[in-house]
Each structure stands twice: as structure tokens, then as C-alpha cells.
C-alpha positions in Angstrom: 0.0 0.0 0.0 1.5 3.5 -0.9 1.5 6.4 1.3 -1.2 8.0 -0.9 -3.4 5.2 -0.5 -3.0 4.8 3.2 -3.6 8.4 3.7 -6.9 8.2 1.9 -8.0 5.4 4.1 -7.1 7.0 7.3 -8.7 10.2 6.2 -12.0 8.7 5.3 -12.2 6.6 8.4 -11.6 9.7 10.4 -14.4 11.8 8.8 -17.7 11.6 10.9 -20.0 10.7 8.0 -18.1 7.5 7.0 -17.2 6.7 10.6 -20.7 6.8 11.8 -21.9 4.8 8.9 -19.3 2.1 9.7 -20.0 1.9 13.1 -23.8 1.7 12.8 -23.4 -0.8 9.9 -21.2 -3.1 11.8 -23.2 -3.0 15.1 -26.3 -4.0 13.1 -24.6 -7.0 11.3 -22.5 -8.5 14.0 -25.5 -9.9 15.9 -26.6 -11.6 12.8 -23.4 -12.5 11.0 -20.7 -13.9 13.4 -17.5 -11.7 12.8 -15.4 -14.9 12.7 -13.3 -14.1 9.6 -14.4 -17.2 7.9 -17.1 -16.2 5.4 -17.3 -15.2 2.0 -18.2 -11.5 1.5 -19.0 -9.4 -1.6 -19.0 -5.6 -1.7 -21.0 -4.3 -4.6 -20.0 -0.9 -5.8 -16.7 -1.4 -3.9 -14.8 1.6 -5.5 -11.1 1.8 -4.3 -11.9 -0.8 -1.4 -12.6 1.6 1.4 -14.6 -0.7 3.3 -12.5 -3.9 2.8 -10.7 -3.5 6.2 -13.9 -3.3 8.0 -15.6 -6.1 6.3 -12.7 -8.4 6.7 -13.9 -9.0 10.1 -16.4 -11.4 8.6 -14.1 -13.1 6.1 -12.5 -12.9 2.8 -13.8 -10.1 0.7 -14.3 -9.7 -3.0 -15.4 -6.4 -4.6 -17.0 -5.4 -7.8 -17.5 -1.9 -9.5 -18.2 -0.9 -13.0 -15.5 1.9 -12.9 -12.0 0.8 -13.7 -10.2 3.8 -12.2 -11.0 3.2 -8.5 -10.5 -0.5 -9.0 -6.9 0.3 -10.1 -6.4 2.0 -6.6 -8.0 -1.2 -4.9 -5.7 -3.5 -6.6 -2.8 -1.3 -5.5 -3.9 -1.9 -2.0 -3.8 -5.6 -2.5 -7.7 -6.2 -2.5 -9.4 -8.7 -4.7 -11.6 -6.8 -7.0 -13.5 -7.5 -10.4 -14.9 -5.1 -13.0 -18.7 -5.7 -13.6 -22.1 -4.3 -13.4 -24.4 -4.5 -10.3 -27.1 -5.6 -12.6 -25.2 -8.6 -14.0 -22.7 -9.7 -11.4 -19.5 -11.8 -12.6 -20.3 -14.5 -9.8 -22.0 -17.8 -9.6 -25.2 -18.3 -7.7 -25.3 -18.9 -3.9 -21.6 -17.8 -3.6 -21.6 -15.3 -0.7 -22.4 -15.4 3.0 -22.6 -11.6 3.2 -23.5 -9.2 0.5 -23.0 -5.5 1.1 -24.6 -2.7 -1.3 -23.4 0.5 0.4 -24.7 3.7 -1.0 -24.8 2.0 -4.4 -28.2 1.2 -5.5 -29.4 4.7 -5.8 -27.1 5.1 -8.6 -28.6 2.4 -10.8 -31.3 2.9 -13.2 -33.1 -0.6 -12.2 -32.8 -1.1 -8.6 -35.0 -4.1 -8.7 -32.4 -5.8 -11.3 -29.6 -5.0 -8.9 -31.5 -6.6 -5.8 -32.4 -9.6 -7.7 -28.7 -10.0 -8.6 -27.8 -9.7 -4.7 -30.4 -12.3 -4.0 -29.0 -14.6 -6.8 -25.4 -14.6 -5.3 -26.2 -14.7 -1.8 -26.4 -18.2 -0.3 -29.4 -19.4 1.2 -29.6 -18.1 4.9 -27.0 -15.3 3.9 -27.5 -11.8 4.4 -27.6 -8.3 2.5 -26.7 -5.1 4.0 -28.0 -2.1 2.3 -27.4 1.7 2.8 -29.2 4.4 0.9 -30.0 8.1 1.2 -33.4 8.9 2.7 -36.4 10.9 1.5 -36.8 12.5 -1.9 -37.7 15.9 -0.2 -34.0 15.9 0.9 -33.0 15.8 -2.7 -29.8 18.2 -3.0 -26.9 19.3 -5.2 -24.9 16.5 -3.6 -27.5 13.9 -5.2 -26.8 15.8 -8.6 -23.0 15.4 -8.1 -23.3 11.7 -7.4 -25.4 11.2 -10.2 -28.3 9.6 -7.9 -31.5 8.3 -9.4 -33.5 8.5 -6.2 -33.7 8.5 -2.4 -35.8 6.1 -0.5 -38.1 5.7 2.5 -37.7 2.7 4.8 -41.1 1.4 3.6 -40.1 1.5 0.0 -36.8 -0.3 0.5 -38.4 -3.0 2.6 -40.9 -3.4 -0.1 -38.4 -3.8 -2.9 -36.3 -6.4 -0.7 -39.4 -8.4 -0.2 -40.3 -8.4 -4.0 -37.1 -10.0 -4.9 -37.2 -12.5 -2.1 -35.4 -11.3 0.8 -36.8 -11.1 4.4 -35.7 -7.8 6.3 -34.4 -8.7 9.6 -33.5 -4.9 10.6 -34.4 -1.5 8.9 -33.8 1.7 10.3 -33.0 5.4 9.6 -29.6 6.5 10.3 -28.2 10.0 11.1 -31.2 10.6 13.4 -29.4 12.9 15.9 -27.9 15.1 13.2 -31.1 15.1 11.1 -32.5 18.2 13.0 -29.6 20.2 11.8 -28.9 18.5 8.6 -32.3 18.7 7.0 -32.9 22.4 7.3 -29.3 23.0 6.0 -30.0 20.8 3.0 -33.2 22.7 2.3 -31.8 26.1 2.7 -28.8 25.4 0.6 -31.1 23.9 -2.2 -33.3 27.0 -2.1 -30.2 29.1 -2.2 -28.8 26.9 -5.1 -25.6 26.4 -3.0 -23.2 23.4 -3.4 -23.0 20.4 -1.3 -23.9 20.3 2.4 -21.1 20.2 5.0 -19.8 16.9 5.3 -21.7 15.2 2.4 -19.9 12.6 0.3 -19.5 13.0 -3.3 -17.5 11.4 -6.2 -14.6 13.3 -7.4 -14.5 12.5 -11.1 -10.6 13.8 -11.5 -9.3 11.6 -8.7 -12.0 8.8 -9.0 -12.5 8.8 -5.3 -15.3 9.4 -2.9 -14.6 12.7 -1.4 -16.1 14.4 1.6 -16.9 18.2 2.2 -14.5 19.2 4.9 -15.7 19.5 8.3 -13.7 21.6 10.8 -11.8 19.5 13.3 -13.8 20.5 16.3 -17.1 19.9 14.6 -15.8 16.7 13.1 -14.9 15.3 16.6 -18.2 16.3 17.9 -20.2 14.7 15.1 -18.1 11.6 15.5 -19.2 11.5 19.1 -22.7 11.9 18.2 -22.6 9.2 15.2 -20.7 6.8 17.7 -23.6 7.2 20.3 -26.3 6.7 17.8 -24.4 3.4 16.5 -24.8 2.1 20.1 -28.5 2.9 20.1 -28.8 0.9 16.9 -27.5 -2.2 18.4 -30.8 -2.3 20.3 -33.5 -0.4 18.5 -34.4 1.2 15.3 -34.9 5.1 14.6 -37.7 6.8 13.1 -36.1 9.3 10.7 -32.9 10.3 9.4 -30.8 11.3 6.3 -30.1 7.7 5.4 -31.3 4.1 5.7 -29.6 0.9 6.8 -31.2 -2.3 6.0 -30.2 -6.0 6.9 -32.2 -8.6 4.8 -31.6 -12.3 4.8 -32.0 -14.9 1.9 -34.5 -17.8 3.0 -32.8 -21.0 3.8 -35.3 -22.7 1.5 -34.3 -20.5 -1.3 
């Protein structure tokens, strides 16, 4: 791993938005998928492999993405990645114990086709972890930058998971505690036609990396504390509103 890619990993893990998503996601997966390092994991829309070192707690991780540029960075990091489409995954059926689809499906024209592919490659009894942005009324310039097709409600996502065959085990809104600040800020900036809200992720077309709008160090530390606290809450209960959604679904044993 080069100093450049190592620095990217450290910087991303330190940012409150990514850190909060990771803490919440792992706290929701762990009770269902034992972090024993023995399973096969697929990360769809893996980019440069920024989640690999977290997902490795569950087992060997393979990534797939349709963009060759971040995949080159992932290979430089030593990760096992393939180029392919989320709607037509280059893997056989019933291949993975855990499939992750993290802030990916909202980029795809046919989200049901993507979820069907997730179902196909997931082993019976295996799990799918999905994160998506919440609420179309929170649509912002950041969604335009990222070429999003849609945002979701928890009910819409749960219904689409059901339609392709998954059984939802947990679904919750995320970023609940920052929602009272984030939602008005998004709406005000949209009205003023300003660029991305503070701390929001977007894809940088020059570097082919997911970039974060900078948060001042003190604010970043405060928000990391807030999102860490929320992640502990999500161990035990789901939350009624937020700027994003986390869902954990299972493929039935009977297929």
C-alpha cells in the first residue's frame, strides 16, 4: 500500500459521516453474522475498497465495481476486485454469506435488477446489508453530483427487498441525531442553489475517489461522538427518521 492510498483510508475513516455509517452498519450486522473471519463477503460498488478492512472481520472480501479507475487503486492496496455491473454480477449463484450494497443502488437505473442479483449470489441463509439516502424531499446538489437516481423511504426499500425474495431482519433510519441540523441546512442550501451540504460525500471525477466536504476538526470530533452514540443505540433499537437508511435482509434457507 502506498502512502497516498494509506492516507486516503485514514482520512476517510476519520470523517464523521463515514465513521458513523461504519459503526452503525457493523453494530447491526454483528448480531446476525458472526465476525469470525470465515465467511465469503461481496462488496458491490466497492470503488477503491474503502470498506474492505472493516468487512474483513467477517471473512474474505471480494469487490465489484463498474469503474476501472478506483479499481486500480483497490488493486494497488492488494484487494481482490473485479470489474462488472451490479445488474449482472460476474459470480455464480449462492456464492456469498454476506453481500454489501453500500450507497450504491441509488446510482442504478433498475434497482430491482440489482437487488435480484444480490439475491442470486447470496447463499440461502445469507445476508444482504444495504445503505441508501433517505427521503426524496431531501434531494440536494449532492445528489446531482453523485448522479443519484432516487432517495428512499424505509417502507419503499423494505418492499423492494421483499419483492425480490429477501426477508428484512433490521431496517432503520440513520443519522437521526444530526437530522434536525442536516435537514434544514439541505433545504436552505437547495433554495439558495448552493453546493454540497457540509460533510456530505460526493464522487470526484478527477481523482476517481469518494470525497467528503471538509468539516472543521472540532465539529468533526463532535459529530463523530454523536454518530458513535447513535451506533450504540442501533444495537438495540431502530430509529424513526434520518438522512439515510440501513437495512439488513436475509435470503430464506429454502431459497
